[in-house]
Wavefront OBJ file of the C-alpha trace (Angstrom):
o trace
v 5.069 133.527 90.888
v 5.931 135.210 94.005
v 2.543 134.636 95.449
v 2.887 130.614 95.039
v 6.543 131.206 97.171
v 5.215 132.655 99.717
v 2.114 130.568 99.802
v 4.199 127.105 99.564
v 6.918 128.362 102.155
v 4.112 129.468 104.374
v 2.169 126.096 104.093
v 5.933 123.583 104.547
v 6.674 125.765 107.705
v 3.287 125.231 109.074
v 2.647 121.552 107.747
v 6.591 120.627 109.224
v 5.099 122.252 112.288
v 2.138 119.621 112.250
v 4.474 117.363 111.692
v 6.257 117.391 114.293
v 4.460 118.038 116.859
v 2.233 114.934 116.119
v 5.680 113.491 116.818
v 5.770 114.542 120.018
v 2.375 114.638 120.966
v -1.370 115.499 119.991
v -2.390 118.529 121.682
v -3.891 121.810 120.964
v -0.380 123.574 119.027
v -1.246 120.437 116.450
v -4.794 121.748 116.268
v -3.756 125.291 115.451
v -0.951 124.366 113.155
v -3.247 122.322 110.720
v -6.186 125.490 110.672
v -3.072 127.537 109.420
v -1.852 125.207 106.454
v -5.946 124.930 105.901
v -5.957 128.814 105.266
v -2.518 128.239 102.872
v -5.053 125.482 101.501
v -7.985 127.511 100.531
v -6.278 130.014 98.224
v -5.469 127.309 95.719
v -7.306 125.130 93.044
v -9.289 122.310 93.144
v -6.717 119.588 92.302
v -4.129 120.823 94.312
v -6.194 120.790 96.773
v -6.839 117.422 96.452
v -3.259 116.568 95.942
v -2.625 118.130 99.554
v -5.307 116.202 101.239
v -3.223 112.962 100.080
v -0.594 113.606 101.994
v -2.034 113.713 105.277
v -2.082 109.976 105.577
v 2.084 110.150 105.435
v 2.008 112.994 107.398
v 0.267 111.356 110.502
v 1.972 107.446 110.078
v 5.150 108.722 110.050
v 5.755 109.522 113.890
v 4.942 105.457 113.877
v 7.051 103.974 111.613
v 9.975 104.568 113.501
v 8.761 101.141 116.121
v 7.623 99.364 112.397
v 10.447 99.729 110.364
v 13.959 100.686 110.025
v 12.929 102.715 107.174
v 10.865 105.714 109.275
v 13.180 108.406 107.168
v 11.647 106.789 103.893
v 7.634 107.764 105.129
v 9.849 111.182 105.956
v 10.868 111.316 102.374
v 7.379 111.260 100.958
v 5.795 112.975 103.005
v 8.133 115.982 103.265
v 8.031 116.111 99.019
v 5.050 115.918 98.371
v 5.655 119.305 97.813
v 6.910 118.403 94.480
v 3.378 117.284 93.433
v 1.662 119.592 95.174
v 3.906 122.716 93.196
v 3.549 121.451 90.430
v -0.531 121.495 89.667
v -0.766 124.872 91.529
v 1.046 126.357 89.181
v -0.372 124.626 85.953
v -3.174 123.550 86.965
v -2.891 119.895 86.060
v 0.235 117.464 86.372
v 2.946 116.481 83.986
v 4.045 113.373 85.813
v 7.436 112.862 83.614
v 9.146 115.970 85.169
v 7.390 115.980 88.650
v 7.666 112.244 89.359
v 11.719 112.348 89.383
v 11.867 115.445 90.947
v 9.632 113.835 93.895
v 11.992 110.928 93.625
v 14.831 112.951 94.156
v 13.009 114.964 96.978
v 12.990 111.194 98.674
v 16.026 110.180 97.822
v 17.891 113.598 99.196
v 15.932 112.772 102.452
v 17.448 109.998 102.921
v 20.473 111.319 103.100
v 20.231 113.776 105.147
v 18.001 112.388 108.172
v 19.679 110.162 108.468
v 22.983 111.828 109.076
v 20.768 113.712 111.338
v 19.686 110.335 113.158
v 22.756 108.807 114.093
v 23.159 112.136 116.341
v 20.522 110.289 118.562
v 21.173 106.787 117.611
v 21.830 105.181 121.423
v 19.212 106.826 122.640
v 16.706 105.051 119.525
v 18.542 101.898 120.939
v 17.546 102.553 124.391
v 14.226 103.449 123.209
v 13.796 100.293 120.864
v 12.991 102.911 118.042
v 14.700 102.058 114.125
v 16.356 103.783 111.923
v 18.363 104.147 108.380
v 21.102 105.696 111.031
v 20.626 102.041 112.609
v 20.393 99.753 109.546
v 23.092 100.783 107.760
v 24.959 101.518 110.541
v 29.195 101.758 110.011
v 27.970 101.001 106.079
v 26.429 104.602 106.273
v 28.689 106.309 104.232
v 28.778 104.074 101.327
v 25.055 103.515 101.161
v 24.230 106.833 101.088
v 26.852 107.463 98.401
v 24.181 105.592 96.285
v 20.872 108.000 97.573
v 23.727 111.073 97.082
v 23.892 110.011 93.171
v 20.104 108.685 92.986
v 18.947 112.458 94.076
v 21.545 113.903 91.528
v 20.570 111.629 88.614
v 16.679 111.758 89.277
v 17.189 115.774 90.140
v 18.922 115.346 86.312
v 16.052 113.634 84.288
v 13.166 116.162 86.473
v 15.401 119.052 84.512
v 15.559 117.009 81.059
v 11.472 116.451 81.139
v 11.541 120.040 81.964
v 13.679 120.981 79.018
v 16.243 122.934 81.100
v 19.548 123.777 79.567
v 23.176 123.908 80.503
v 23.350 126.620 83.241
v 20.972 123.989 85.209
v 22.902 120.889 84.462
v 26.071 122.205 85.304
v 24.652 123.515 88.597
v 23.128 120.482 89.736
v 26.019 117.744 88.216
v 28.649 120.324 89.599
v 28.554 121.764 92.671
v 25.507 119.857 93.638
v 27.527 116.635 93.683
v 30.487 118.462 94.726
v 28.634 119.725 98.054
v 26.903 116.301 98.250
v 30.822 114.113 98.029
v 31.472 116.803 100.468
v 28.984 116.097 102.882
v 29.709 112.736 102.871
v 33.295 112.662 103.124
v 32.826 115.401 105.938
v 30.681 114.129 108.198
v 32.222 111.780 110.917
v 28.835 109.519 111.950
v 29.924 108.578 115.583
v 30.108 112.382 116.497
v 26.922 114.202 117.333
v 28.243 117.568 116.802
v 29.571 116.621 113.134
v 26.296 115.115 112.107
v 24.315 118.141 113.226
v 26.518 120.659 111.517
v 26.574 118.594 108.248
v 22.438 117.902 108.758
v 22.755 121.396 108.816
v 24.652 121.903 105.120
v 22.036 120.721 103.415
v 19.704 124.417 103.625
v 23.054 124.852 101.397
v 21.990 121.631 98.808
v 18.768 123.436 98.377
v 19.776 126.771 97.467
v 22.253 125.486 94.712
v 19.136 123.565 93.635
v 17.388 126.553 93.305
v 20.015 128.500 92.143
v 19.961 126.532 89.093
v 16.873 126.666 88.164
v 16.976 130.594 88.818
v 20.879 131.163 86.825
v 18.552 128.972 83.598
v 15.509 131.559 83.926
v 18.418 134.335 83.673
v 20.268 132.702 80.510
v 16.714 132.300 79.125
v 15.954 135.510 79.536
v 18.987 137.058 78.528
v 19.469 134.579 75.103
v 15.379 135.768 74.178
v 16.646 139.494 74.569
v 19.315 138.903 72.861
v 17.750 137.578 69.839
v 14.688 139.443 69.622
v 17.249 142.342 69.506
v 18.921 140.861 66.907
v 16.143 140.125 64.558
v 14.815 143.725 65.420
v 18.492 144.439 63.602
v 17.795 142.712 60.654
v 14.298 143.596 59.872
l 1 2 3 4 5 6 7 8 9 10 11 12 13 14 15 16 17 18 19 20 21 22 23 24 25 26 27 28 29 30 31 32 33 34 35 36 37 38 39 40 41 42 43 44 45 46 47 48 49 50 51 52 53 54 55 56 57 58 59 60 61 62 63 64 65 66 67 68 69 70 71 72 73 74 75 76 77 78 79 80 81 82 83 84 85 86 87 88 89 90 91 92 93 94 95 96 97 98 99 100 101 102 103 104 105 106 107 108 109 110 111 112 113 114 115 116 117 118 119 120 121 122 123 124 125 126 127 128 129 130 131 132 133 134 135 136 137 138 139 140 141 142 143 144 145 146 147 148 149 150 151 152 153 154 155 156 157 158 159 160 161 162 163 164 165 166 167 168 169 170 171 172 173 174 175 176 177 178 179 180 181 182 183 184 185 186 187 188 189 190 191 192 193 194 195 196 197 198 199 200 201 202 203 204 205 206 207 208 209 210 211 212 213 214 215 216 217 218 219 220 221 222 223 224 225 226 227 228 229 230 231 232 233 234 235 236 237
């Protein structure tokens, strides 16, 4: 598991760099990023490699979406969260859509939340440049719309947890701490203040940590429960 985390951490870093480079310009840096991504890719099983390659069209077209649609953040979410599908196949060698699909959808919904907040920093420049975003689309209704996407994020993560057989620590952390953090974001952010938008956007690293903490707490609980049950059974014998 540590090896997989290292691979996916590296892959996420370099492919995000590749996507950001496309967003700015096509140059040699993009080639270097893809080469680094390929070095990670070949460490995975063939089924996972096929899934990874499926994300490339999304990574490539995203930078152009802001000139076509007010929903470029949706395309960004589809690209950024492809790892939910890839990660499952890398670990299991197959696909359980009942778990991976709601997790993927939750990531897309979460991306719409944090990247819409991020986009409010640049809305004046975007208007001047003639580009589109959900920040401009939602406007003064941003908080109301993002409350729907925040609820969807929590709900879909919970569905994924249910389909994967997660336990009480997972739900308590996701529904309690995770929900509280997203509510705090929407209450705290001032969409007309770029500094506030930046701080709130950055706080989403904590939300990611909360979800990771929910998984780890559930694993620890299962381990302790299993050990306790095993000790009890041994004592009886």
